[in-house]
N, C-alpha and C positions, 0 to 999 in steps of 0.2 A: 504494500500500500504506500502511495506517495504521501509525503507530509502535507498537511494543510498549508494554505497561504494565509498569512495575517498581514493586512494592509493598514498602515498607520498614516494619519494625516497630521503633519507638523507645521505646514505653512500652506494656506489655501488662497491667498490673495494674489492679485496680479499687479504688475507694473511698479508698485512702490509700497513699502511697509506702511501700515495705517494704525498707529497707536492711538489710544484714547478710549473714552467710555462708550462711544458709538460703535466700537468694533470688538467688543468683548465676547459676544455670544458666538459669532462665527469665526472670529480671529482676524488679526491684521498682519500676520507674517506672510512673506512671499514664499513661493513654491518649494515644497519639500515633502515627498511621500516616501515611506519605507514599505518594503515587502519582505517579510520573514518567511523562510521555508526551511525547517530543520536547522542546520548549522549555518545556512546562508542568510545574510542580511544585505538586501539591495536597497540603495537610496537613489531616488530620482530627483535631481536638481538640488542645488545648494543655496536656495533663497534664505532669507533670514530665519525661516523655521528650522533650519538644520542645527542651529545653536541649541535649541531645546532637545532635539533628538540626541545630540552628543552628550547632553547632561542627564539623559534618561536612564532608567534601569536597564534598558537594552544594551548599554555599554558598560555595565558594572564589571563584567568579566570577559567581555568579548575582545578578541585580539585581531579581528579582521572584518572588513566589509567591502562592498563594491558600490561605487558611485557612478551614476550615468547622467550626463548632462544632455538636456534637450537642445540647448544652445547657450550662448554666452552673453546674452543681454543681462544688464546689471542686476535686475531683480532675481535672476536665476543663479548668480554667483556671489551675491553680496554677503552671504553667511559663511562662505567657505573658510575664511580666516578665523572664524569664531567657533569652528567645529572642534571641540576640545580634544577628541581622540588623536588627531593628527600631530599633537604636540607630545604624545606619550611614546617614548622609545619602545620599540618592539611591536607597536601596533602596525598593521598593514592595511592601507586603503588602496584598492585597485580602481583607478579612475578611467572611465571610458567616455569617449566623445567622437562624433563624426568628424572626419577630415574632408572638407570639400576643396575643390580645385581653387587654388589661389588664396586659401585661408591658412592661418597659422595652426600649429598643433595645439592640443590641449595643454601640454607643458608650457608652450610659449605664451598662451593666453593667461594661464594662472601665474606664471612668472611675472608678467607685466602687472597683473592685478594685485600681486603681493609685494610690489616694489614701490619705491618712492617715485612720484609724489603722492601716490594713493594710500600707501601703508608703509610702515617700516619694512625693510628687506627681510621677508619671512621665508622665502623659498629655501635657503640653506638650512633653516630649522625644521621645516616640515617635509622636505623632499626625501629624507631617509625613510619616512613612514609611508611614502606614496609611490605607486607604480603607475605610469602614464601610458595609456593605450589609445591609439587612434584606430578607427575603423572606417570602412566605406559604407554609406547608407545602403541597406539591403543585406548586409552581413548579419549573421547570427553570432551571439556571444554565448559560449557555453560556460556558465558560472561554476558548475560542478556536474557530477554525473546525473543529477536529478533536475537541475534548473537551467533552462535555456531562455535567452532573451533575443527576440526578433526585433528588427529595426525597419523603419519605413520613413520616407521623406514627407515633410509637411510644407504647407504654403505659408511662409512667414518671411519678412524682410531679412535677408542674410541667411535664410534657411533654418530649419529646426528638425528634430528627429522624434518620431513616435516610437514607443517601446511596447512590446507585448511579452510579458513574463509567462512562461509555461512550465508546469510541473505535473507530470502525468496528464490527467484530463482537465486540470484546473488552469485558469488563465486570467490575467489582469492586463488591461491595456491602459497605458498612460499617454495621453495625447493633449499637449498644451501648446499654445501659440501656433494656431492654425486658422487660416481664413477660408472657411468652407465656400463662401460665395465666389472665390476666385479659383477654386480647384475643381478638377474632375475627380470626384470622390469614389468612383467605382473600385479602384484599387484599395483605397483606405477602408472601404466597406468590407472588402474581402479580408483585409489585414485584421480587423477586429471581429470578424464573424464568430458568433457563438461564445464570446467572452463572458466569463462569470461577472466581471466588473469592468465597465468602461468609465474611466476618469477622463473628462473632456473639457477643453477650453470653452468656458461659458461666460466670457467677459461681458457680453451684452445681453439684455433682455429686449426683444423686439417690441414689447408693449411699452417700454420706457424710452428706448433709444433707437427708434425705427430708422431715423435718417442720419444717424451719426456715422462718420467714417470709421471703419473697422480696425485700421492699423495692424492688420495681420492677425486678427482674432475672429472668433465665431460667436454665435448667439446660443443661448440655452435651448432655444427651439430647434436650431440646426443640429445640435448635439443629440437632443431627444429623438429626432427623426433618424439620425444615423444609428442610434442604439436599437430602435425598433426594427429598422430594415435589416440590420445585421444580426438580429436575434440575440442580443445581449441580455443577460439576466438582470443586471443592475446598471443603472446610469447614475453617475455622480458628477454633478455640475461643479466646476473647479476653476481656479484662476479668476476669482471674483473681482469685479470692477471696484477700484478703490473709492469710487463715488457712490457705492451702494453700502450704506451703513446697515447695522443690524435690523433696523426698522424695515428697510427695503428687502433685505435678505430673508426675513421671516415670511414676507408675502411671496417671494420667489420660491422658497422651500415648500410652503403650503400648496402653491400652484402645482409644483412638480409631483408632490405626493398624490394629487388627485388625477394625474394623467394616466390613461389606460395603456396597456400593452407592454409595460416594463416597470419594474420597481425603480423609482427615481427620487432623488433628494439632493440637497446642496451639501457640499463638504463643509465640515467644521474642524477647526483645530482640536486635536484630542480624539477625533473619531477613530475607531478601530473596527475593521471588518474581518471576519473569519470565513474563509472559503474552504469547506471540508469536502 
């Protein structure tokens, strides 16, 4: 029997962290999702939410993990330097990111982000704990004998990568920073087909921002349609708009719960899903 998958949400907000009393219920940290399967711990993006993950019980005795970047926009890397385990000698973080034509490697990107004038020069301190791995979009990453991660291209300025975690018959798709309206999504629909959980970029609600430019993002309605058409068991709206405080998110979540055809809800920091 394959181990169950446990999905944890540590940062669910898009674009910029949103501290304050209006962002307590759903959370104000930017993108970070974990997937545990047996001894394997996978982390998707290093937004500001990764700090809490690093301080959690999940790392009390853990000596390794794998980090997958969807892309390198600031809200997806801002927490990396504050992820405590990478400062612990003997810890091993296997970092994965897509290398596109004409773009720098993941090592080069993080080396710049962890250097002056943005931060003190931290790469010499953290690099002994990190292994940097570039892949071509479409490649699979075999984490161990049980867990495989598939990759797919997304429609976002500068590019972004979708991930599908598979263990036995269980699967979770992590898709953030994708503009459905500009993409031919037949291939993406096949990529997420039959997933137990679809985590999807739901930056906009068409009922609120019908005429706003999308800036490389999708609507919750587009994500819900994808989940239904692909036969996903659960749809989780993610990468929430920083202009949607808890009062707006409550209404969005309530609307999702009422939708037919798929179990749907909005992600909250601290949410944990078990896929058995």
